[in-house]
CHARMM-style PDB file with segment names, atoms N, HN, CA, C and O in Angstrom:
ATOM      1  N   MET     1      -7.245 -21.000   6.069  1.00  0.00      PROA
ATOM      2  CA  MET     1      -6.416 -20.739   6.538  1.00  0.00      PROA
ATOM      3  C   MET     1      -5.937 -20.859   8.048  1.00  0.00      PROA
ATOM      4  O   MET     1      -6.685 -21.377   8.878  1.00  0.00      PROA
ATOM      5  N   THR     2      -5.214 -20.580   8.250  1.00  0.00      PROA
ATOM      6  HN  THR     2      -4.606 -20.160   7.576  1.00  0.00      PROA
ATOM      7  CA  THR     2      -4.517 -20.925   9.571  1.00  0.00      PROA
ATOM      8  C   THR     2      -4.645 -19.745  10.488  1.00  0.00      PROA
ATOM      9  O   THR     2      -4.815 -18.663   9.926  1.00  0.00      PROA
ATOM     10  N   ASP     3      -4.599 -19.757  11.660  1.00  0.00      PROA
ATOM     11  HN  ASP     3      -4.461 -20.636  12.116  1.00  0.00      PROA
ATOM     12  CA  ASP     3      -4.231 -18.382  12.564  1.00  0.00      PROA
ATOM     13  C   ASP     3      -3.692 -17.737  12.449  1.00  0.00      PROA
ATOM     14  O   ASP     3      -4.076 -16.570  12.360  1.00  0.00      PROA
ATOM     15  N   ARG     4      -2.367 -18.130  12.373  1.00  0.00      PROA
ATOM     16  HN  ARG     4      -2.055 -19.077  12.445  1.00  0.00      PROA
ATOM     17  CA  ARG     4      -1.112 -17.517  11.989  1.00  0.00      PROA
ATOM     18  C   ARG     4      -0.913 -17.141  10.598  1.00  0.00      PROA
ATOM     19  O   ARG     4      -0.068 -16.258  10.452  1.00  0.00      PROA
ATOM     20  N   TYR     5      -1.498 -17.602   9.470  1.00  0.00      PROA
ATOM     21  HN  TYR     5      -2.185 -18.319   9.588  1.00  0.00      PROA
ATOM     22  CA  TYR     5      -1.396 -16.469   8.250  1.00  0.00      PROA
ATOM     23  C   TYR     5      -2.892 -15.833   8.413  1.00  0.00      PROA
ATOM     24  O   TYR     5      -3.138 -14.830   7.743  1.00  0.00      PROA
ATOM     25  N   GLU     6      -3.605 -16.207   9.016  1.00  0.00      PROA
ATOM     26  HN  GLU     6      -3.406 -17.022   9.560  1.00  0.00      PROA
ATOM     27  CA  GLU     6      -4.558 -14.858   9.145  1.00  0.00      PROA
ATOM     28  C   GLU     6      -4.065 -13.828   9.965  1.00  0.00      PROA
ATOM     29  O   GLU     6      -4.612 -12.764   9.675  1.00  0.00      PROA
ATOM     30  N   HSD     7      -3.222 -13.723  10.902  1.00  0.00      PROA
ATOM     31  HN  HSD     7      -2.778 -14.588  11.137  1.00  0.00      PROA
ATOM     32  CA  HSD     7      -2.282 -12.668  12.037  1.00  0.00      PROA
ATOM     33  C   HSD     7      -1.709 -12.025  10.841  1.00  0.00      PROA
ATOM     34  O   HSD     7      -1.809 -10.808  10.688  1.00  0.00      PROA
ATOM     35  N   ILE     8      -1.201 -12.670  10.111  1.00  0.00      PROA
ATOM     36  HN  ILE     8      -1.119 -13.659  10.235  1.00  0.00      PROA
ATOM     37  CA  ILE     8       0.068 -12.090   9.489  1.00  0.00      PROA
ATOM     38  C   ILE     8      -0.602 -11.306   8.534  1.00  0.00      PROA
ATOM     39  O   ILE     8      -0.277 -10.123   8.430  1.00  0.00      PROA
ATOM     40  N   THR     9      -1.591 -11.831   7.733  1.00  0.00      PROA
ATOM     41  HN  THR     9      -1.855 -12.791   7.817  1.00  0.00      PROA
ATOM     42  CA  THR     9      -2.601 -11.116   6.747  1.00  0.00      PROA
ATOM     43  C   THR     9      -2.903  -9.832   7.447  1.00  0.00      PROA
ATOM     44  O   THR     9      -2.286  -8.789   7.229  1.00  0.00      PROA
ATOM     45  N   GLU    10      -3.918  -9.963   8.329  1.00  0.00      PROA
ATOM     46  HN  GLU    10      -4.420 -10.810   8.506  1.00  0.00      PROA
ATOM     47  CA  GLU    10      -3.998  -9.015   8.961  1.00  0.00      PROA
ATOM     48  C   GLU    10      -2.830  -7.699   9.492  1.00  0.00      PROA
ATOM     49  O   GLU    10      -3.185  -6.532   9.657  1.00  0.00      PROA
ATOM     50  N   ARG    11      -1.830  -8.054   9.637  1.00  0.00      PROA
ATOM     51  HN  ARG    11      -1.542  -9.002   9.503  1.00  0.00      PROA
ATOM     52  CA  ARG    11      -0.770  -6.929   9.672  1.00  0.00      PROA
ATOM     53  C   ARG    11      -0.296  -6.428   8.586  1.00  0.00      PROA
ATOM     54  O   ARG    11       0.318  -5.361   8.582  1.00  0.00      PROA
ATOM     55  N   LEU    12      -0.549  -7.221   7.396  1.00  0.00      PROA
ATOM     56  HN  LEU    12      -1.047  -8.087   7.399  1.00  0.00      PROA
ATOM     57  CA  LEU    12      -0.271  -6.953   6.114  1.00  0.00      PROA
ATOM     58  C   LEU    12      -1.232  -5.738   5.844  1.00  0.00      PROA
ATOM     59  O   LEU    12      -0.834  -4.589   5.651  1.00  0.00      PROA
ATOM     60  N   VAL    13      -2.335  -6.071   5.852  1.00  0.00      PROA
ATOM     61  HN  VAL    13      -2.658  -7.004   6.009  1.00  0.00      PROA
ATOM     62  CA  VAL    13      -3.481  -5.055   5.470  1.00  0.00      PROA
ATOM     63  C   VAL    13      -3.354  -4.368   6.171  1.00  0.00      PROA
ATOM     64  O   VAL    13      -3.984  -3.512   5.550  1.00  0.00      PROA
ATOM     65  N   ALA    14      -2.925  -3.617   7.485  1.00  0.00      PROA
ATOM     66  HN  ALA    14      -2.412  -4.312   7.990  1.00  0.00      PROA
ATOM     67  CA  ALA    14      -2.498  -2.695   8.352  1.00  0.00      PROA
ATOM     68  C   ALA    14      -1.183  -1.797   7.495  1.00  0.00      PROA
ATOM     69  O   ALA    14      -1.167  -0.572   7.373  1.00  0.00      PROA
ATOM     70  N   ILE    15      -0.379  -2.524   7.087  1.00  0.00      PROA
ATOM     71  HN  ILE    15      -0.392  -3.519   7.185  1.00  0.00      PROA
ATOM     72  CA  ILE    15       0.766  -2.222   6.374  1.00  0.00      PROA
ATOM     73  C   ILE    15       0.003  -1.393   5.582  1.00  0.00      PROA
ATOM     74  O   ILE    15      -0.207  -0.241   5.962  1.00  0.00      PROA
ATOM     75  N   GLU    16      -0.696  -2.026   3.951  1.00  0.00      PROA
ATOM     76  HN  GLU    16      -0.525  -2.962   3.642  1.00  0.00      PROA
ATOM     77  CA  GLU    16      -0.659  -1.603   2.835  1.00  0.00      PROA
ATOM     78  C   GLU    16      -1.552   0.048   3.279  1.00  0.00      PROA
ATOM     79  O   GLU    16      -1.492   1.162   2.758  1.00  0.00      PROA
ATOM     80  N   GLU    17      -2.296  -0.463   4.407  1.00  0.00      PROA
ATOM     81  HN  GLU    17      -2.345  -1.367   4.831  1.00  0.00      PROA
ATOM     82  CA  GLU    17      -3.271   0.932   4.550  1.00  0.00      PROA
ATOM     83  C   GLU    17      -2.369   1.869   4.686  1.00  0.00      PROA
ATOM     84  O   GLU    17      -2.351   2.807   3.889  1.00  0.00      PROA
ATOM     85  N   GLU    18      -1.290   1.762   5.918  1.00  0.00      PROA
ATOM     86  HN  GLU    18      -1.305   1.000   6.565  1.00  0.00      PROA
ATOM     87  CA  GLU    18      -0.414   2.695   6.260  1.00  0.00      PROA
ATOM     88  C   GLU    18       0.511   3.203   5.138  1.00  0.00      PROA
ATOM     89  O   GLU    18       1.114   4.274   5.192  1.00  0.00      PROA
ATOM     90  N   LEU    19       0.557   2.432   4.237  1.00  0.00      PROA
ATOM     91  HN  LEU    19       0.067   1.561   4.193  1.00  0.00      PROA
ATOM     92  CA  LEU    19       1.816   3.040   2.913  1.00  0.00      PROA
ATOM     93  C   LEU    19       0.763   3.876   1.725  1.00  0.00      PROA
ATOM     94  O   LEU    19       1.105   4.680   0.858  1.00  0.00      PROA
ATOM     95  N   ARG    20      -0.485   3.404   2.022  1.00  0.00      PROA
ATOM     96  HN  ARG    20      -0.763   2.751   2.726  1.00  0.00      PROA
ATOM     97  CA  ARG    20      -1.434   4.341   0.628  1.00  0.00      PROA
ATOM     98  C   ARG    20      -1.609   5.863   1.777  1.00  0.00      PROA
ATOM     99  O   ARG    20      -1.619   6.958   1.215  1.00  0.00      PROA
ATOM    100  N   ASP    21      -1.685   5.838   2.709  1.00  0.00      PROA
ATOM    101  HN  ASP    21      -1.676   4.949   3.166  1.00  0.00      PROA
ATOM    102  CA  ASP    21      -1.758   7.040   3.444  1.00  0.00      PROA
ATOM    103  C   ASP    21      -0.697   8.026   3.631  1.00  0.00      PROA
ATOM    104  O   ASP    21      -0.828   9.244   3.753  1.00  0.00      PROA
ATOM    105  N   LEU    22       0.747   7.085   3.636  1.00  0.00      PROA
ATOM    106  HN  LEU    22       0.853   6.096   3.537  1.00  0.00      PROA
ATOM    107  CA  LEU    22       1.608   8.082   3.260  1.00  0.00      PROA
ATOM    108  C   LEU    22       1.926   8.361   1.853  1.00  0.00      PROA
ATOM    109  O   LEU    22       2.802   9.207   1.674  1.00  0.00      PROA
ATOM    110  N   ALA    23       1.382   7.811   0.801  1.00  0.00      PROA
ATOM    111  HN  ALA    23       0.670   7.124   0.946  1.00  0.00      PROA
ATOM    112  CA  ALA    23       1.412   8.028  -0.449  1.00  0.00      PROA
ATOM    113  C   ALA    23       0.493   9.240  -0.801  1.00  0.00      PROA
ATOM    114  O   ALA    23       0.873  10.213  -1.452  1.00  0.00      PROA
ATOM    115  N   TYR    24      -0.625   9.084  -0.348  1.00  0.00      PROA
ATOM    116  HN  TYR    24      -0.934   8.294   0.181  1.00  0.00      PROA
ATOM    117  CA  TYR    24      -1.562  10.473  -0.091  1.00  0.00      PROA
ATOM    118  C   TYR    24      -0.770  11.370   0.159  1.00  0.00      PROA
ATOM    119  O   TYR    24      -0.732  12.251  -0.700  1.00  0.00      PROA
ATOM    120  N   GLU    25       0.045  11.520   1.218  1.00  0.00      PROA
ATOM    121  HN  GLU    25       0.014  10.804   1.915  1.00  0.00      PROA
ATOM    122  CA  GLU    25       0.471  12.511   1.709  1.00  0.00      PROA
ATOM    123  C   GLU    25       1.608  12.907   0.721  1.00  0.00      PROA
ATOM    124  O   GLU    25       1.886  14.065   0.411  1.00  0.00      PROA
ATOM    125  N   GLN    26       2.060  12.083   0.393  1.00  0.00      PROA
ATOM    126  HN  GLN    26       1.835  11.142   0.645  1.00  0.00      PROA
ATOM    127  CA  GLN    26       3.209  12.772  -1.014  1.00  0.00      PROA
ATOM    128  C   GLN    26       2.244  13.385  -2.036  1.00  0.00      PROA
ATOM    129  O   GLN    26       2.312  14.600  -2.219  1.00  0.00      PROA
ATOM    130  N   LEU    27       1.626  12.877  -2.508  1.00  0.00      PROA
ATOM    131  HN  LEU    27       1.571  11.890  -2.359  1.00  0.00      PROA
ATOM    132  CA  LEU    27       0.870  13.221  -3.675  1.00  0.00      PROA
ATOM    133  C   LEU    27       0.115  14.905  -3.138  1.00  0.00      PROA
ATOM    134  O   LEU    27       0.114  15.959  -3.773  1.00  0.00      PROA
ATOM    135  N   ARG    28      -0.455  14.615  -1.792  1.00  0.00      PROA
ATOM    136  HN  ARG    28      -0.454  13.759  -1.276  1.00  0.00      PROA
ATOM    137  CA  ARG    28      -0.800  16.024  -1.528  1.00  0.00      PROA
ATOM    138  C   ARG    28       0.375  17.220  -1.804  1.00  0.00      PROA
ATOM    139  O   ARG    28       0.164  18.197  -2.523  1.00  0.00      PROA
ATOM    140  N   GLU    29       1.419  17.006  -1.225  1.00  0.00      PROA
ATOM    141  HN  GLU    29       1.590  16.213  -0.641  1.00  0.00      PROA
ATOM    142  CA  GLU    29       2.612  17.740  -1.576  1.00  0.00      PROA
ATOM    143  C   GLU    29       3.244  17.919  -2.716  1.00  0.00      PROA
ATOM    144  O   GLU    29       4.126  18.754  -2.915  1.00  0.00      PROA
ATOM    145  N   VAL    30       2.839  17.196  -3.437  1.00  0.00      PROA
ATOM    146  HN  VAL    30       2.122  16.518  -3.275  1.00  0.00      PROA
ATOM    147  CA  VAL    30       3.098  17.574  -4.749  1.00  0.00      PROA
ATOM    148  C   VAL    30       2.248  18.634  -5.436  1.00  0.00      PROA
ATOM    149  O   VAL    30       2.669  19.475  -6.230  1.00  0.00      PROA
ATOM    150  N   ALA    31       0.842  18.459  -4.968  1.00  0.00      PROA
ATOM    151  HN  ALA    31       0.501  17.776  -4.322  1.00  0.00      PROA
ATOM    152  CA  ALA    31      -0.575  19.123  -5.626  1.00  0.00      PROA
ATOM    153  C   ALA    31      -0.121  20.859  -5.077  1.00  0.00      PROA
ATOM    154  O   ALA    31      -0.184  21.849  -5.806  1.00  0.00      PROA
ATOM    155  N   ARG    32       0.358  20.842  -3.516  1.00  0.00      PROA
ATOM    156  HN  ARG    32       0.409  20.038  -2.924  1.00  0.00      PROA
ATOM    157  CA  ARG    32       0.447  21.996  -3.025  1.00  0.00      PROA
ATOM    158  C   ARG    32       1.693  22.751  -3.800  1.00  0.00      PROA
ATOM    159  O   ARG    32       1.433  23.938  -3.600  1.00  0.00      PROA
ATOM    160  N   SER    33       2.836  22.703  -4.532  1.00  0.00      PROA
ATOM    161  HN  SER    33       3.047  21.739  -4.694  1.00  0.00      PROA
ATOM    162  CA  SER    33       3.590  23.480  -5.150  1.00  0.00      PROA
ATOM    163  C   SER    33       3.986  22.489  -6.397  1.00  0.00      PROA
ATOM    164  O   SER    33       5.205  22.325  -6.366  1.00  0.00      PROA
ATOM    165  N   PRO    34       3.526  21.940  -7.229  1.00  0.00      PROA
ATOM    166  CA  PRO    34       3.817  21.137  -8.167  1.00  0.00      PROA
ATOM    167  C   PRO    34       5.377  21.035  -9.029  1.00  0.00      PROA
ATOM    168  O   PRO    34       6.064  20.162  -9.560  1.00  0.00      PROA
ATOM    169  N   ASP    35       5.432  22.737  -8.748  1.00  0.00      PROA
ATOM    170  HN  ASP    35       4.875  23.446  -8.316  1.00  0.00      PROA
ATOM    171  CA  ASP    35       7.284  23.201  -9.910  1.00  0.00      PROA
ATOM    172  C   ASP    35       8.585  23.231  -8.359  1.00  0.00      PROA
ATOM    173  O   ASP    35       9.606  23.916  -8.288  1.00  0.00      PROA
ATOM    174  N   SER    36       8.151  22.437  -7.523  1.00  0.00      PROA
ATOM    175  HN  SER    36       7.322  21.880  -7.580  1.00  0.00      PROA
ATOM    176  CA  SER    36       9.249  22.754  -6.420  1.00  0.00      PROA
ATOM    177  C   SER    36       9.961  22.060  -6.248  1.00  0.00      PROA
ATOM    178  O   SER    36       9.571  21.016  -6.771  1.00  0.00      PROA
ATOM    179  N   ASP    37      11.283  21.866  -5.597  1.00  0.00      PROA
ATOM    180  HN  ASP    37      11.599  22.713  -5.172  1.00  0.00      PROA
ATOM    181  CA  ASP    37      12.101  20.501  -5.410  1.00  0.00      PROA
ATOM    182  C   ASP    37      11.146  19.841  -4.402  1.00  0.00      PROA
ATOM    183  O   ASP    37      10.953  18.644  -4.616  1.00  0.00      PROA
ATOM    184  N   GLU    38      10.531  20.357  -3.385  1.00  0.00      PROA
ATOM    185  HN  GLU    38      10.687  21.329  -3.211  1.00  0.00      PROA
ATOM    186  CA  GLU    38      10.212  19.691  -2.549  1.00  0.00      PROA
ATOM    187  C   GLU    38       8.642  18.381  -3.147  1.00  0.00      PROA
ATOM    188  O   GLU    38       8.180  17.416  -2.536  1.00  0.00      PROA
ATOM    189  N   ALA    39       8.298  18.897  -4.366  1.00  0.00      PROA
ATOM    190  HN  ALA    39       8.673  19.680  -4.862  1.00  0.00      PROA
ATOM    191  CA  ALA    39       7.278  17.995  -4.455  1.00  0.00      PROA
ATOM    192  C   ALA    39       8.058  17.303  -5.743  1.00  0.00      PROA
ATOM    193  O   ALA    39       7.660  16.158  -5.954  1.00  0.00      PROA
ATOM    194  N   ALA    40       8.949  17.707  -6.524  1.00  0.00      PROA
ATOM    195  HN  ALA    40       9.273  18.637  -6.353  1.00  0.00      PROA
ATOM    196  CA  ALA    40       9.522  16.442  -7.127  1.00  0.00      PROA
ATOM    197  C   ALA    40      10.102  15.121  -6.529  1.00  0.00      PROA
ATOM    198  O   ALA    40      10.078  14.008  -7.054  1.00  0.00      PROA
ATOM    199  N   THR    41      10.772  15.575  -4.985  1.00  0.00      PROA
ATOM    200  HN  THR    41      10.791  16.480  -4.559  1.00  0.00      PROA
ATOM    201  CA  THR    41      11.031  14.729  -3.912  1.00  0.00      PROA
ATOM    202  C   THR    41      10.008  13.754  -3.972  1.00  0.00      PROA
ATOM    203  O   THR    41      10.094  12.643  -4.496  1.00  0.00      PROA
ATOM    204  N   ALA    42       8.623  14.464  -3.154  1.00  0.00      PROA
ATOM    205  HN  ALA    42       8.554  15.366  -2.729  1.00  0.00      PROA
ATOM    206  CA  ALA    42       7.720  13.702  -2.871  1.00  0.00      PROA
ATOM    207  C   ALA    42       7.116  13.139  -4.045  1.00  0.00      PROA
ATOM    208  O   ALA    42       6.672  12.038  -3.718  1.00  0.00      PROA
ATOM    209  N   ALA    43       6.907  13.349  -5.151  1.00  0.00      PROA
ATOM    210  HN  ALA    43       7.268  14.243  -5.417  1.00  0.00      PROA
ATOM    211  CA  ALA    43       6.772  12.502  -6.399  1.00  0.00      PROA
ATOM    212  C   ALA    43       7.378  11.273  -5.997  1.00  0.00      PROA
ATOM    213  O   ALA    43       6.734  10.447  -5.351  1.00  0.00      PROA
ATOM    214  N   VAL    44       9.012  11.019  -6.451  1.00  0.00      PROA
ATOM    215  HN  VAL    44       9.536  11.690  -6.976  1.00  0.00      PROA
ATOM    216  CA  VAL    44       9.685  10.257  -6.208  1.00  0.00      PROA
ATOM    217  C   VAL    44       9.335   9.026  -5.057  1.00  0.00      PROA
ATOM    218  O   VAL    44       9.251   7.820  -5.285  1.00  0.00      PROA
ATOM    219  N   GLN    45       9.172   9.685  -3.841  1.00  0.00      PROA
ATOM    220  HN  GLN    45       9.240  10.666  -3.655  1.00  0.00      PROA
ATOM    221  CA  GLN    45       8.785   8.864  -2.738  1.00  0.00      PROA
ATOM    222  C   GLN    45       7.090   8.269  -2.987  1.00  0.00      PROA
ATOM    223  O   GLN    45       6.710   7.134  -2.697  1.00  0.00      PROA
ATOM    224  N   GLU    46       6.440   9.105  -3.452  1.00  0.00      PROA
ATOM    225  HN  GLU    46       6.749  10.027  -3.688  1.00  0.00      PROA
ATOM    226  CA  GLU    46       4.690   8.394  -3.889  1.00  0.00      PROA
ATOM    227  C   GLU    46       5.269   6.950  -4.552  1.00  0.00      PROA
ATOM    228  O   GLU    46       4.963   5.864  -4.058  1.00  0.00      PROA
ATOM    229  N   LYS    47       6.160   7.082  -5.755  1.00  0.00      PROA
ATOM    230  HN  LYS    47       6.408   7.964  -6.156  1.00  0.00      PROA
ATOM    231  CA  LYS    47       6.230   6.306  -6.618  1.00  0.00      PROA
ATOM    232  C   LYS    47       6.954   4.685  -6.092  1.00  0.00      PROA
ATOM    233  O   LYS    47       6.903   3.610  -6.689  1.00  0.00      PROA
ATOM    234  N   ARG    48       7.613   5.024  -4.759  1.00  0.00      PROA
ATOM    235  HN  ARG    48       7.654   5.898  -4.274  1.00  0.00      PROA
ATOM    236  CA  ARG    48       8.413   4.128  -4.041  1.00  0.00      PROA
ATOM    237  C   ARG    48       7.326   3.504  -3.065  1.00  0.00      PROA
ATOM    238  O   ARG    48       7.213   2.278  -3.039  1.00  0.00      PROA
ATOM    239  N   LEU    49       6.565   4.260  -2.304  1.00  0.00      PROA
ATOM    240  HN  LEU    49       6.657   5.256  -2.325  1.00  0.00      PROA
ATOM    241  CA  LEU    49       5.675   3.815  -1.785  1.00  0.00      PROA
ATOM    242  C   LEU    49       4.637   3.076  -2.263  1.00  0.00      PROA
ATOM    243  O   LEU    49       4.045   2.264  -1.551  1.00  0.00      PROA
ATOM    244  N   LEU    50       4.207   3.394  -4.038  1.00  0.00      PROA
ATOM    245  HN  LEU    50       4.688   4.054  -4.616  1.00  0.00      PROA
ATOM    246  CA  LEU    50       3.053   2.733  -4.305  1.00  0.00      PROA
ATOM    247  C   LEU    50       3.790   1.458  -4.825  1.00  0.00      PROA
ATOM    248  O   LEU    50       3.204   0.443  -4.448  1.00  0.00      PROA
ATOM    249  N   GLN    51       4.623   1.270  -5.390  1.00  0.00      PROA
ATOM    250  HN  GLN    51       5.099   2.095  -5.696  1.00  0.00      PROA
ATOM    251  CA  GLN    51       5.654  -0.010  -5.465  1.00  0.00      PROA
ATOM    252  C   GLN    51       5.340  -1.039  -4.148  1.00  0.00      PROA
ATOM    253  O   GLN    51       4.811  -2.150  -4.137  1.00  0.00      PROA
ATOM    254  N   ALA    52       5.789  -0.355  -3.239  1.00  0.00      PROA
ATOM    255  HN  ALA    52       6.218   0.548  -3.248  1.00  0.00      PROA
ATOM    256  CA  ALA    52       5.771  -1.251  -2.038  1.00  0.00      PROA
ATOM    257  C   ALA    52       4.731  -1.490  -1.751  1.00  0.00      PROA
ATOM    258  O   ALA    52       4.713  -2.532  -1.096  1.00  0.00      PROA
ATOM    259  N   ARG    53       3.203  -0.817  -1.973  1.00  0.00      PROA
ATOM    260  HN  ARG    53       3.217   0.029  -2.505  1.00  0.00      PROA
ATOM    261  CA  ARG    53       2.049  -0.805  -1.325  1.00  0.00      PROA
ATOM    262  C   ARG    53       1.405  -2.237  -2.389  1.00  0.00      PROA
ATOM    263  O   ARG    53       0.602  -3.040  -1.913  1.00  0.00      PROA
ATOM    264  N   ARG    54       1.929  -2.351  -3.871  1.00  0.00      PROA
ATOM    265  HN  ARG    54       2.581  -1.699  -4.257  1.00  0.00      PROA
ATOM    266  CA  ARG    54       1.598  -3.091  -4.452  1.00  0.00      PROA
ATOM    267  C   ARG    54       2.330  -4.651  -4.327  1.00  0.00      PROA
ATOM    268  O   ARG    54       1.654  -5.513  -4.888  1.00  0.00      PROA
ATOM    269  N   ALA    55       3.410  -5.081  -3.779  1.00  0.00      PROA
ATOM    270  HN  ALA    55       3.959  -4.380  -3.323  1.00  0.00      PROA
ATOM    271  CA  ALA    55       4.027  -5.850  -3.239  1.00  0.00      PROA
ATOM    272  C   ALA    55       3.456  -6.487  -1.807  1.00  0.00      PROA
ATOM    273  O   ALA    55       3.600  -7.637  -1.391  1.00  0.00      PROA
ATOM    274  N   ILE    56       2.807  -5.438  -1.229  1.00  0.00      PROA
ATOM    275  HN  ILE    56       2.690  -4.504  -1.566  1.00  0.00      PROA
ATOM    276  CA  ILE    56       2.169  -5.708  -0.032  1.00  0.00      PROA
ATOM    277  C   ILE    56       0.727  -6.322  -0.616  1.00  0.00      PROA
ATOM    278  O   ILE    56       0.142  -7.115   0.121  1.00  0.00      PROA
ATOM    279  N   ALA    57       0.300  -6.084  -1.541  1.00  0.00      PROA
ATOM    280  HN  ALA    57       0.776  -5.440  -2.139  1.00  0.00      PROA
ATOM    281  CA  ALA    57      -0.937  -6.533  -2.052  1.00  0.00      PROA
ATOM    282  C   ALA    57      -0.899  -7.759  -2.325  1.00  0.00      PROA
ATOM    283  O   ALA    57      -1.739  -8.608  -2.028  1.00  0.00      PROA
ATOM    284  N   LYS    58       0.358  -7.929  -3.064  1.00  0.00      PROA
ATOM    285  HN  LYS    58       1.041  -7.239  -3.305  1.00  0.00      PROA
ATOM    286  CA  LYS    58       0.675  -8.822  -3.859  1.00  0.00      PROA
ATOM    287  C   LYS    58       0.864 -10.110  -2.957  1.00  0.00      PROA
ATOM    288  O   LYS    58       0.623 -11.283  -3.243  1.00  0.00      PROA
ATOM    289  N   ALA    59       1.390  -9.531  -1.723  1.00  0.00      PROA
ATOM    290  HN  ALA    59       1.586  -8.578  -1.491  1.00  0.00      PROA
ATOM    291  CA  ALA    59       1.483 -10.963  -0.519  1.00  0.00      PROA
ATOM    292  C   ALA    59       0.519 -11.683   0.033  1.00  0.00      PROA
ATOM    293  O   ALA    59       0.414 -12.870   0.343  1.00  0.00      PROA
ATOM    294  N   ILE    60      -0.647 -10.099   0.146  1.00  0.00      PROA
ATOM    295  HN  ILE    60      -0.562  -9.135  -0.106  1.00  0.00      PROA
ATOM    296  CA  ILE    60      -1.613 -10.418   1.062  1.00  0.00      PROA
ATOM    297  C   ILE    60      -2.760 -11.226  -0.045  1.00  0.00      PROA
ATOM    298  O   ILE    60      -3.669 -11.658   0.665  1.00  0.00      PROA
ATOM    299  N   GLY    61      -2.971 -11.503  -1.227  1.00  0.00      PROA
ATOM    300  HN  GLY    61      -2.233 -11.153  -1.804  1.00  0.00      PROA
ATOM    301  CA  GLY    61      -3.200 -12.232  -2.441  1.00  0.00      PROA
ATOM    302  C   GLY    61      -2.838 -13.530  -2.083  1.00  0.00      PROA
ATOM    303  O   GLY    61      -3.655 -14.445  -1.978  1.00  0.00      PROA
ATOM    304  N   ALA    62      -1.602 -13.642  -1.885  1.00  0.00      PROA
ATOM    305  HN  ALA    62      -0.938 -12.898  -1.970  1.00  0.00      PROA
ATOM    306  CA  ALA    62      -0.553 -14.831  -1.843  1.00  0.00      PROA
ATOM    307  C   ALA    62      -1.041 -15.691  -0.478  1.00  0.00      PROA
ATOM    308  O   ALA    62      -1.106 -16.920  -0.461  1.00  0.00      PROA
ATOM    309  N   LEU    63      -1.295 -15.023   0.398  1.00  0.00      PROA
ATOM    310  HN  LEU    63      -1.242 -14.024   0.384  1.00  0.00      PROA
ATOM    311  CA  LEU    63      -2.053 -15.528   1.642  1.00  0.00      PROA
ATOM    312  C   LEU    63      -3.087 -15.931   2.217  1.00  0.00      PROA
ATOM    313  O   LEU    63      -3.251 -16.681   3.179  1.00  0.00      PROA
ATOM    314  N   ALA    64      -4.227 -15.024   1.137  1.00  0.00      PROA
ATOM    315  HN  ALA    64      -4.094 -14.414   0.355  1.00  0.00      PROA
ATOM    316  CA  ALA    64      -5.616 -15.177   1.528  1.00  0.00      PROA
ATOM    317  C   ALA    64      -6.038 -16.303   1.165  1.00  0.00      PROA
ATOM    318  O   ALA    64      -5.331 -16.574   0.195  1.00  0.00      PROA
ATOM    319  N   PRO    65      -6.789 -17.190   1.337  1.00  0.00      PROA
ATOM    320  CA  PRO    65      -7.495 -18.472   0.838  1.00  0.00      PROA
ATOM    321  C   PRO    65      -8.467 -18.009  -0.304  1.00  0.00      PROA
ATOM    322  O   PRO    65      -9.040 -16.922  -0.237  1.00  0.00      PROA
ATOM    323  N   ALA    66      -8.656 -19.002  -1.511  1.00  0.00      PROA
ATOM    324  HN  ALA    66      -8.190 -19.886  -1.566  1.00  0.00      PROA
ATOM    325  CA  ALA    66      -9.182 -19.286  -2.592  1.00  0.00      PROA
ATOM    326  C   ALA    66     -10.625 -18.795  -1.983  1.00  0.00      PROA
ATOM    327  O   ALA    66     -11.060 -19.531  -1.096  1.00  0.00      PROA
ATOM    328  N   ARG    67     -11.191 -18.000  -2.226  1.00  0.00      PROA
ATOM    329  HN  ARG    67     -10.838 -17.403  -2.946  1.00  0.00      PROA
ATOM    330  CA  ARG    67     -12.682 -18.278  -2.088  1.00  0.00      PROA
ATOM    331  C   ARG    67     -13.698 -18.989  -3.201  1.00  0.00      PROA
ATOM    332  O   ARG    67     -13.610 -18.754  -4.406  1.00  0.00      PROA
ATOM    333  N   THR    68     -14.360 -19.603  -2.804  1.00  0.00      PROA
ATOM    334  HN  THR    68     -14.431 -19.794  -1.825  1.00  0.00      PROA
ATOM    335  CA  THR    68     -15.164 -20.464  -3.955  1.00  0.00      PROA
ATOM    336  C   THR    68     -16.812 -20.481  -3.551  1.00  0.00      PROA
ATOM    337  O   THR    68     -17.668 -21.086  -4.196  1.00  0.00      PROA
ATOM    338  N   ASP    69     -17.056 -19.671  -2.325  1.00  0.00      PROA
ATOM    339  HN  ASP    69     -16.360 -19.180  -1.801  1.00  0.00      PROA
ATOM    340  CA  ASP    69     -18.446 -18.839  -2.338  1.00  0.00      PROA
ATOM    341  C   ASP    69     -18.600 -17.861  -3.282  1.00  0.00      PROA
ATOM    342  O   ASP    69     -19.747 -17.979  -3.713  1.00  0.00      PROA
ATOM    343  N   GLY    70     -17.964 -16.840  -3.896  1.00  0.00      PROA
ATOM    344  HN  GLY    70     -17.033 -16.744  -3.546  1.00  0.00      PROA
ATOM    345  CA  GLY    70     -18.368 -15.802  -4.973  1.00  0.00      PROA
ATOM    346  C   GLY    70     -17.755 -14.563  -4.397  1.00  0.00      PROA
ATOM    347  O   GLY    70     -17.508 -13.577  -5.092  1.00  0.00      PROA
ATOM    348  N   GLU    71     -17.451 -14.654  -2.760  1.00  0.00      PROA
ATOM    349  HN  GLU    71     -17.652 -15.455  -2.196  1.00  0.00      PROA
ATOM    350  CA  GLU    71     -16.464 -13.447  -2.046  1.00  0.00      PROA
ATOM    351  C   GLU    71     -15.676 -12.995  -2.810  1.00  0.00      PROA
ATOM    352  O   GLU    71     -14.955 -13.724  -3.490  1.00  0.00      PROA
ATOM    353  N   VAL    72     -15.641 -11.675  -2.865  1.00  0.00      PROA
ATOM    354  HN  VAL    72     -16.227 -11.083  -2.312  1.00  0.00      PROA
ATOM    355  CA  VAL    72     -14.535 -11.180  -2.999  1.00  0.00      PROA
ATOM    356  C   VAL    72     -13.514  -9.998  -2.020  1.00  0.00      PROA
ATOM    357  OT1 VAL    72     -12.397  -9.670  -2.417  1.00  0.00      PROA
TER     358      VAL     72
END
């Protein structure tokens, strides 16, 4: 993989981690008061964040080199 792709992949990994953290925050909001309006909004936001996170993970996979040495 070229340095340019490695740099992009590293940035995407950081974004994926940030999206994961934001999704966890939303889940904590839902758990605090599951029947509130805020929880309903947080649940919708968590689903959007999960969708974005999956898309970023797919992009990371597309840019990462295929490993033939048994590493994952």
